[in-house]
C-alpha positions as CSV (number, residue, x, y, z in Angstrom):
1,X,13.0,-13.5,-30.7
2,X,13.9,-11.7,-33.9
3,X,14.9,-8.1,-33.7
4,X,13.8,-5.8,-36.6
5,X,15.6,-2.7,-37.7
6,X,13.2,0.1,-38.5
7,X,15.6,1.4,-41.1
8,X,16.0,-2.0,-42.9
9,X,14.6,-2.4,-46.3
10,X,11.1,-4.0,-46.2
11,X,8.7,-5.4,-48.8
12,X,6.1,-2.7,-47.8
13,X,8.7,0.1,-47.7
14,X,8.2,1.2,-51.3
15,X,4.5,0.3,-51.2
16,X,3.7,3.0,-48.8
17,X,4.0,5.6,-51.5
18,X,1.7,3.5,-53.8
19,X,-1.1,2.8,-51.3
20,X,-0.9,5.9,-49.2
21,X,-0.3,6.5,-45.5
22,X,-4.0,6.2,-44.6
23,X,-4.2,2.7,-46.0
24,X,-0.9,1.7,-44.4
25,X,-2.1,2.9,-41.0
26,X,-5.4,1.1,-41.4
27,X,-3.5,-2.1,-42.2
28,X,-1.2,-1.7,-39.3
29,X,-4.1,-1.1,-36.9
30,X,-5.9,-4.2,-38.2
31,X,-2.7,-6.2,-37.8
32,X,-2.1,-5.1,-34.2
33,X,-5.7,-5.5,-33.3
34,X,-5.5,-9.1,-34.5
35,X,-2.5,-9.7,-32.2
36,X,-4.4,-8.3,-29.2
37,X,-7.6,-10.2,-30.0
38,X,-5.7,-13.5,-30.2
39,X,-3.9,-12.7,-27.0
40,X,-7.0,-11.7,-25.1
41,X,-8.9,-14.8,-26.2
42,X,-6.0,-17.0,-25.2
43,X,-5.8,-15.4,-21.8
44,X,-9.5,-15.9,-21.3
45,X,-9.2,-19.5,-22.4
46,X,-6.3,-20.1,-20.0
47,X,-8.3,-18.5,-17.1
48,X,-11.4,-20.6,-17.7
49,X,-9.3,-23.8,-17.9
50,X,-7.4,-22.9,-14.8
51,X,-10.5,-22.2,-12.8
52,X,-12.4,-25.3,-14.0
53,X,-9.4,-27.5,-13.2
54,X,-9.1,-26.0,-9.7
55,X,-12.8,-26.5,-9.0
56,X,-12.7,-30.1,-10.3
57,X,-9.5,-31.1,-8.4
58,X,-10.3,-29.6,-4.9
59,X,-13.0,-29.9,-2.2
60,X,-13.8,-27.5,0.6
61,X,-13.5,-29.2,4.0
62,X,-14.1,-27.0,7.1
63,X,-13.3,-23.9,5.1
64,X,-10.0,-25.3,3.9
65,X,-9.1,-26.3,0.3
66,X,-8.3,-30.0,0.1
67,X,-7.1,-31.9,-2.9
68,X,-9.4,-34.7,-4.1
69,X,-8.1,-37.7,-6.1
70,X,-7.9,-35.7,-9.3
71,X,-6.0,-33.0,-7.5
72,X,-3.5,-35.4,-6.0
73,X,-2.9,-36.8,-9.5
74,X,-2.4,-33.4,-11.0
75,X,-0.4,-31.7,-8.4
76,X,1.3,-34.4,-6.3
77,X,2.1,-37.2,-8.7
78,X,4.8,-37.2,-11.5
79,X,2.1,-36.0,-13.8
80,X,2.7,-32.5,-12.5
81,X,6.0,-32.4,-14.4
82,X,4.2,-33.1,-17.6
83,X,1.6,-30.4,-16.9
84,X,4.4,-27.9,-16.1
85,X,6.5,-28.7,-19.2
86,X,3.7,-29.1,-21.7
87,X,3.3,-25.4,-22.5
88,X,7.0,-25.1,-23.2
89,X,6.7,-28.0,-25.7
90,X,4.0,-26.1,-27.6
91,X,6.1,-22.9,-27.6
92,X,9.0,-24.8,-29.0
93,X,6.9,-26.3,-31.8
94,X,5.6,-22.9,-32.7
95,X,9.0,-21.3,-32.6
96,X,10.8,-23.9,-34.7
97,X,8.1,-25.2,-37.0
98,X,5.9,-22.1,-37.6
99,X,7.4,-21.4,-41.1
100,X,6.4,-24.9,-42.3
101,X,3.0,-24.9,-40.7
102,X,-0.3,-23.6,-42.2
103,X,-2.1,-20.7,-40.6
104,X,-4.8,-23.1,-39.3
105,X,-2.1,-25.4,-37.8
106,X,-0.4,-22.4,-36.1
107,X,-3.6,-21.1,-34.7
108,X,-4.7,-24.6,-33.5
109,X,-1.4,-25.1,-31.8
110,X,-1.7,-21.7,-30.1
111,X,-5.1,-22.5,-28.7
112,X,-3.8,-25.9,-27.5
113,X,-0.9,-24.0,-25.8
114,X,-3.4,-21.7,-24.1
115,X,-5.4,-24.7,-22.9
116,X,-2.4,-26.5,-21.3
117,X,-1.1,-23.2,-19.9
118,X,-4.4,-22.9,-18.1
119,X,-4.0,-26.4,-16.7
120,X,-0.5,-25.4,-15.5
121,X,-1.7,-22.2,-14.0
122,X,-4.6,-23.8,-12.0
123,X,-2.3,-24.3,-9.0
124,X,-2.3,-20.6,-8.3
125,X,-5.8,-20.9,-6.9
126,X,-4.5,-23.5,-4.4
127,X,-1.7,-21.3,-3.3
128,X,-3.2,-17.8,-3.4
129,X,-6.6,-16.4,-2.3
130,X,-9.0,-15.8,-5.1
131,X,-9.5,-12.1,-4.2
132,X,-5.7,-11.6,-4.3
133,X,-5.4,-13.3,-7.7
134,X,-8.1,-11.1,-9.2
135,X,-6.5,-8.0,-7.7
136,X,-3.1,-8.7,-9.1
137,X,-4.7,-9.7,-12.4
138,X,-6.2,-6.2,-12.7
139,X,-2.9,-4.6,-11.7
140,X,-1.1,-6.6,-14.3
141,X,-3.7,-5.7,-17.0
142,X,-3.4,-2.0,-16.2
143,X,0.5,-2.1,-16.3
144,X,0.6,-4.2,-19.4
145,X,-1.8,-1.9,-21.2
146,X,0.2,1.2,-20.3
147,X,3.5,-0.4,-21.3
148,X,2.2,-1.8,-24.5
149,X,0.7,1.6,-25.4
150,X,4.0,3.2,-24.8
151,X,5.8,0.7,-26.9
152,X,3.3,1.3,-29.7
153,X,3.4,5.1,-29.7
154,X,6.9,6.0,-28.8
155,X,9.2,7.3,-31.5
156,X,12.3,6.2,-29.5
157,X,13.9,3.0,-30.5
158,X,13.7,0.4,-27.7
159,X,16.0,-2.1,-29.3
160,X,18.9,-1.4,-26.9
161,X,16.6,-1.8,-23.9
162,X,15.1,-4.9,-25.4
163,X,18.5,-6.6,-25.8
164,X,19.3,-5.8,-22.2
165,X,16.0,-7.2,-21.0
166,X,16.6,-10.4,-23.0
167,X,19.9,-10.8,-21.2
168,X,18.1,-10.2,-17.9
169,X,15.6,-12.9,-18.8
170,X,18.3,-15.4,-19.3
171,X,19.7,-14.4,-15.9
172,X,16.3,-14.9,-14.3
173,X,16.0,-18.4,-15.8
174,X,19.4,-19.4,-14.4
175,X,18.6,-17.9,-11.0
176,X,15.2,-19.7,-10.9
177,X,16.8,-23.0,-11.7
178,X,19.4,-22.5,-9.0
179,X,16.7,-21.6,-6.5
180,X,14.8,-24.9,-7.2
181,X,17.6,-26.5,-5.1
182,X,18.3,-23.6,-2.7
183,X,14.6,-22.9,-1.9
184,X,15.6,-19.5,-0.7
185,X,12.6,-17.1,0.0
186,X,14.9,-14.1,-0.2
187,X,16.3,-15.2,-3.6
188,X,12.7,-15.8,-4.8
189,X,11.8,-12.3,-3.7
190,X,14.7,-10.8,-5.6
191,X,13.9,-13.0,-8.7
192,X,10.3,-11.8,-8.7
193,X,11.2,-8.1,-8.2
194,X,13.7,-8.2,-11.1
195,X,11.3,-10.3,-13.1
196,X,8.6,-7.5,-12.9
197,X,11.1,-5.0,-14.3
198,X,12.3,-7.4,-17.1
199,X,8.9,-8.3,-18.3
200,X,7.7,-4.7,-18.1
201,X,10.6,-3.8,-20.4
202,X,9.9,-6.7,-22.7
203,X,6.3,-5.7,-23.0
204,X,7.1,-2.3,-24.4
205,X,9.9,-3.6,-26.6
206,X,8.0,-6.5,-28.0
207,X,5.1,-4.2,-28.8
208,X,7.4,-1.9,-30.8
209,X,9.1,-4.9,-32.4
210,X,5.7,-6.4,-33.5
211,X,4.6,-3.0,-34.9
212,X,7.8,-2.8,-37.0
213,X,7.4,-6.4,-38.1
214,X,4.3,-5.4,-40.0
215,X,6.5,-4.0,-42.7
216,X,7.8,-7.5,-43.4
217,X,4.5,-9.3,-43.7
218,X,2.1,-6.6,-45.1
219,X,0.4,-7.7,-48.3
220,X,1.0,-11.4,-47.6
221,X,-2.2,-12.8,-46.0
222,X,-0.7,-16.1,-44.9
223,X,2.4,-14.5,-43.4
224,X,0.3,-11.8,-41.6
225,X,-2.0,-14.4,-40.1
226,X,0.9,-16.5,-38.7
227,X,2.8,-13.4,-37.6
228,X,-0.4,-12.2,-35.7
229,X,-0.6,-15.5,-33.8
230,X,3.1,-15.5,-33.0
231,X,2.8,-11.9,-31.9
232,X,-0.1,-12.8,-29.6
233,X,2.1,-15.7,-28.1
234,X,4.9,-13.2,-27.4
235,X,2.7,-10.7,-25.6
236,X,0.8,-13.5,-23.8
237,X,4.0,-14.8,-22.3
238,X,5.0,-11.2,-21.3
239,X,1.6,-10.8,-19.6
240,X,1.6,-14.1,-17.8
241,X,5.1,-13.9,-16.6
242,X,4.6,-10.3,-15.3
243,X,1.4,-11.6,-13.6
244,X,3.2,-14.5,-11.9
245,X,6.0,-12.2,-10.7
246,X,3.6,-9.7,-9.2
247,X,1.5,-12.4,-7.6
248,X,4.6,-13.9,-6.0
249,X,5.4,-10.4,-4.6
250,X,2.0,-9.2,-3.5
251,X,-0.3,-12.2,-3.6
252,X,-2.0,-13.2,-0.3
253,X,-1.5,-16.9,0.3
254,X,-4.3,-19.2,1.5
255,X,-2.2,-20.3,4.6
256,X,-1.6,-16.6,5.7
């Protein structure tokens, strides 16, 4: 993630006086709305793919969820690793090749990411009860909305907090990798609890950072389009990770 200094010189900086504050504010709102629209559509796409995959890969037998042949291939065979890692591959492509890609290519890759992410997320319906998933989803949406609004409206710089949260994110990744081998339920609980705090902080910081980024792309239609998609990817990941952490903490499992 790139950090942007509010006081740094920006292409739009001197343009504010030329076009006026009202036009600048309108452009900023349009830019941020584009980010939220892309993010919302991607979340909806992921949810639809996740639910369709779950329905296609399971059967109900005696009130219990049973994997059919497709489900066994998706969740029990080595194919599951491809499904788990595919979203990361798309994120890496967007992160390292975005500058050399056209807007259409960036947007297409983003939709592909949302699709494979939905495939990866489909297992939550096997582990957690549907009502619990929906409840945590609404809680996440409310928390995300409040945190993002704070990040957008606050005059306080969140860069120091953001740097701390990024360090916490790396710690979470390391702890999660270690727990793959330890399989400790207590450690998983701690990881999820800290993860909620980390992604809550990142949501506010990323929103402020994306708002400040507008100064660097304003007036360049191609740059604004790609920045909008990349901003949507950033907030999408914040939302999804917060959702998964909250679901791990409060979700009701099917075997409970």
